[in-house]
C-alpha positions as CSV (number, residue, x, y, z in Angstrom):
1,P,0.0,-31.0,8.9
2,V,0.7,-33.7,11.5
3,L,1.2,-32.4,15.0
4,D,3.3,-34.7,17.2
5,T,2.5,-34.3,20.9
6,E,3.9,-35.9,24.0
7,D,1.8,-38.4,25.9
8,A,1.6,-36.0,28.9
9,W,-0.3,-33.5,26.8
10,A,-2.8,-36.0,25.5
11,S,-4.8,-36.2,28.7
12,V,-4.9,-32.5,29.4
13,E,-8.4,-31.0,29.7
14,G,-9.3,-27.5,28.9
15,P,-9.9,-25.2,26.0
16,V,-8.7,-26.0,22.5
17,S,-5.1,-25.0,21.8
18,I,-4.4,-22.1,19.6
19,V,-2.5,-24.3,17.2
20,E,-5.6,-26.5,16.7
21,L,-7.8,-23.4,16.2
22,A,-5.4,-22.0,13.6
23,L,-5.4,-25.3,11.7
24,E,-9.2,-25.3,11.6
25,Q,-9.3,-21.9,10.0
26,K,-10.1,-21.6,6.3
27,R,-7.3,-20.6,4.0
28,I,-7.3,-17.0,2.8
29,H,-7.3,-16.0,-0.8
30,Y,-3.9,-14.1,-0.9
31,P,-4.7,-12.0,-4.0
32,L,-7.7,-10.6,-2.2
33,V,-5.5,-9.7,0.8
34,E,-3.1,-7.9,-1.6
35,H,-6.1,-6.1,-3.0
36,Q,-7.1,-4.9,0.5
37,F,-3.5,-3.9,1.1
38,V,-3.5,-1.6,-2.0
39,L,-6.7,0.1,-0.7
40,C,-5.1,0.6,2.8
41,T,-2.0,2.1,1.3
42,V,-4.0,4.4,-0.9
43,L,-6.1,5.5,2.1
44,Y,-3.0,6.1,4.2
45,A,-1.4,8.1,1.5
46,I,-4.5,10.3,1.1
47,M,-4.6,10.9,4.9
48,R,-0.8,11.4,5.3
49,F,-0.5,14.0,2.6
50,S,-4.0,15.5,3.0
51,L,-4.7,14.9,-0.7
52,K,-7.9,16.7,-1.6
53,S,-10.4,15.7,-4.3
54,V,-9.2,12.1,-4.4
55,K,-11.9,9.4,-4.3
56,P,-10.2,6.2,-3.3
57,L,-12.8,3.9,-4.8
58,S,-12.5,5.6,-8.2
59,L,-9.1,4.0,-8.5
60,F,-10.8,0.6,-8.9
61,D,-13.2,-0.9,-11.4
62,S,-16.5,-2.6,-10.5
63,K,-14.9,-6.0,-9.9
64,G,-12.3,-4.4,-7.6
65,K,-14.9,-2.5,-5.7
66,N,-17.1,-5.6,-5.2
67,A,-14.0,-7.6,-3.9
68,F,-13.6,-5.2,-1.0
69,F,-16.8,-6.4,0.7
70,K,-16.2,-10.1,0.5
71,D,-14.8,-12.5,3.0
72,L,-11.0,-13.0,2.7
73,T,-11.4,-16.7,2.4
74,S,-13.7,-16.5,-0.6
75,I,-12.2,-16.7,-4.1
76,Q,-13.3,-13.5,-5.9
77,L,-13.0,-12.2,-9.4
78,L,-10.3,-9.6,-9.2
79,P,-9.5,-7.0,-11.9
80,S,-8.0,-8.6,-15.0
81,G,-5.2,-7.2,-17.2
82,D,-7.6,-5.2,-19.4
83,M,-8.5,-2.0,-17.6
84,D,-10.6,1.0,-18.6
85,P,-8.3,3.8,-19.8
86,N,-10.1,6.3,-17.6
87,V,-9.4,4.3,-14.5
88,L,-5.8,4.0,-15.5
89,S,-5.6,7.7,-16.0
90,I,-7.1,8.4,-12.5
91,R,-4.6,5.9,-11.0
92,Q,-1.7,7.6,-12.7
93,Q,-2.8,11.1,-11.6
94,F,-3.1,9.8,-8.0
95,L,0.4,8.2,-7.9
96,L,1.9,11.4,-9.4
97,K,0.1,13.5,-6.7
98,V,1.5,11.2,-4.0
99,V,5.1,11.6,-5.3
100,S,4.7,15.4,-5.6
101,A,3.3,15.7,-2.1
102,A,6.1,13.5,-0.7
103,V,8.8,15.6,-2.4
104,Q,7.1,18.8,-1.1
105,T,7.0,17.4,2.4
106,L,10.7,16.4,2.2
107,C,11.7,19.8,1.0
108,S,9.7,21.6,3.7
109,S,11.3,19.4,6.3
110,Q,14.7,20.2,4.9
111,K,14.1,23.9,5.2
112,D,12.9,23.6,8.8
113,K,16.1,22.2,10.2
114,E,15.0,22.7,13.8
115,V,12.4,19.9,13.5
116,S,13.5,16.7,11.9
117,E,11.2,14.4,9.9
118,E,11.6,11.6,12.4
119,E,10.3,13.9,15.2
120,L,7.3,15.0,13.1
121,F,6.4,11.4,12.0
122,P,8.1,8.9,14.3
123,F,6.1,5.9,13.1
124,E,7.1,6.6,9.5
125,K,10.8,6.3,10.1
126,G,12.5,4.8,7.0
127,K,9.4,5.1,4.8
128,N,10.2,6.2,1.4
129,W,7.0,7.4,-0.2
130,P,8.2,7.8,-3.8
131,T,9.5,4.2,-3.7
132,L,6.2,3.0,-2.2
133,A,4.4,4.8,-5.0
134,A,6.5,3.0,-7.6
135,D,5.8,-0.3,-5.9
136,L,2.1,0.6,-5.8
137,A,2.2,1.3,-9.5
138,Q,2.8,-2.4,-10.2
139,Y,-0.4,-3.3,-8.4
140,L,-2.3,-0.5,-10.1
141,Q,-1.0,-1.5,-13.6
142,I,0.8,1.8,-14.1
143,C,4.3,2.1,-15.6
144,E,6.8,2.4,-12.7
145,D,9.2,4.4,-14.9
146,L,6.6,7.1,-15.3
147,V,6.4,7.4,-11.5
148,R,10.2,7.4,-11.1
149,R,10.7,10.0,-13.9
150,H,8.1,12.3,-12.2
151,Y,10.0,11.8,-8.9
152,V,13.2,13.0,-10.5
153,C,11.5,15.9,-12.1
154,E,10.0,17.0,-8.8
155,L,13.4,16.7,-7.1
156,Y,14.9,19.0,-9.7
157,S,12.1,21.5,-9.6
158,Y,12.5,21.8,-5.8
159,G,16.2,22.4,-6.2
160,M,17.3,19.0,-4.8
161,D,19.6,18.2,-7.7
162,H,21.9,16.0,-5.6
163,L,19.0,13.6,-4.9
164,G,17.7,13.9,-8.5
165,E,21.1,12.7,-9.8
166,E,21.0,9.6,-7.6
């Protein structure tokens, strides 16, 4: 891009401007950033719901694991459309665990009316974990409908029929 500057700024001495530094940076490989985002979301879900016996790197194949340790500006081979059925099964089980834990947390916060969910988790205000799990299913190549159906079944099993109908 061309940066137009006024003549008064041309003779200024000092450190390089932040705009010039930003333009000199290499472009990032956006799919690699998305891949890192998926890992961060998985790790946050594990921490948030205290999910036991979940190994985050088991949700990724060898190409996916190798991509985590590369520079974000490098173009890496990311997982293709053909996935190992065992990895897909582990991913599906993980997403269903997240949905189940989210519904269980929602139900327990509904029972304890004296403490609202916003007070317990102020930085998560407006975060809808089942919807996030359905969005994550796209990245992990799992059918979103399967996650949504499980969410509805969990709502009905905890007696939250009004939410399940929605």
